[in-house]
C-alpha positions, 0 to 999 in steps of 0.5 A, a space after each residue: 494544445 492537446 496536452 493543455 486540453 487533457 490536463 484541464 480535463 483531468 483537473 476537472 475530473 479531480 475537482 468533481 471527485 474531490 471529497 468534501 472536508 465533511 466527508 473526510 472527517 466522517 471517514 477519518 474517525 475510523 482511522 486513528 493514524 489518519 487523524 494525526 495528519 494535519 496541515 499541508 500533509 492533510 491538504 495533500 491527502 485530500 488532493 491525492 484521494 480526489 485523484 484516486 477517486 477520479 481515476 480508479 473504478 471501484 467494483 463490488 464483489 462477494 455481494 458487496 455493493 460499495 458505498 461512497 464511504 467505502 471508496 473514500 476509505 480506500 482512496 484515503 488509505 491509498 493516498 498515503 503512500 503517494 502523498 509525495 510520490 504522485 498519482 503517476 505511481 498508480 498508473 498501471 492499475 485502473 480498478 479496485 475490487 472490494 469484497 465484504 470480507 476475506 476472499 478465496 484466491 486461486 494459487 499456483 505453487 511450485 516445489 523444489 522438483 519444479 512440479 506445479 500444483 494449484 490451491 486456494 488461499 483465503 486473503 485480505 488483499 491481492 495486487 496484480 501486476 497491471 491488474 486490479 487491486 483486490 481488498 477485503 472491506 473488513 480489513 480495510 476498516 481494521 487498517 491504520 489503527 496504529 498496530 502495524 497493519 494496513 492492507 491498502 498500504 500493503 497491496 499498493 506498496 506491491 503496485 509501486 514495487 513492480 513499476 520497474 519490472 518485477 515485484 521483488 522488493 526493489 522499487 524505482 529509487 530516487 536518483 538521490 538514493 543509493 541502490 546498493 545501500 537499499 539492497 544491503 539494508 533490506 537484504 540484511 533485515 530480511 535475513 535477520 527476520 528469517 533467521 529469527 523464525 528458524 530459531 522459533 524466536 518471536 519476530 519484531 514484525 509480521 512473519 509474513 514479511 519473510 515470504 519473499 523480499 517483495 512481501 518484506 518491502 510491503 509489510 515494512 511499508 505497512 509498519 512505516 505508515 501505521 507504526 513507524 516508531 516500532 519499525 524505527 526501533 527494530 530496523 532503523 536502516 529500513 525505516 530511514 530508507 523508507 523515509 527517503 523513498 516515500 518522502 515522508 518523515 514519520 516518527 
């Protein structure tokens, strides 16, 4: 009985938060990639965005007071990675913190000798394990333009990645997927990128992906959602595995 009551209460929250078709149309016009989503996928995008609006708190920082369109833009972009995975993938965080532009984050660095030092870094997004997702709204609005950049998909790929422990580029795979195949394909692609950078070659994807396996997964997730043809051309095995993982047939 309590479970049914809880499910009914949750559905009521989602129904109340569900964005109208008119509001979605007003926001989607800023994001060419989202505008290509049609039919059942568009209905699911609306459903997921309603679930996100119902379950997450949106806070402003750096002088920003986020309006409804800001929150809806984030929710629509955040809906794509979980379109077929489900809102449960976002259960470990509850808050989006929105800055007007890039923000300064404190960082710790450890050198080869094990000496830890602190620094400051300018960022467009940040994801904390079981913590908030921090985003620059300027970069949110530059996302989903078909250029392989999507700060929301990037940070939420990190959140999905850490569902089985660490942010390490190895998210919880479906039972139908082969973990060894994932490791082989992503490790080989990650190594190719680092080798290309070592040779001072122009990389096929954002060189930030070479920072760590976790960043490689997040960056290739950006390309998967924002420039799938490019990713398929340059890393077909990674593209195929991301198709299987996200349950979305892009390109």
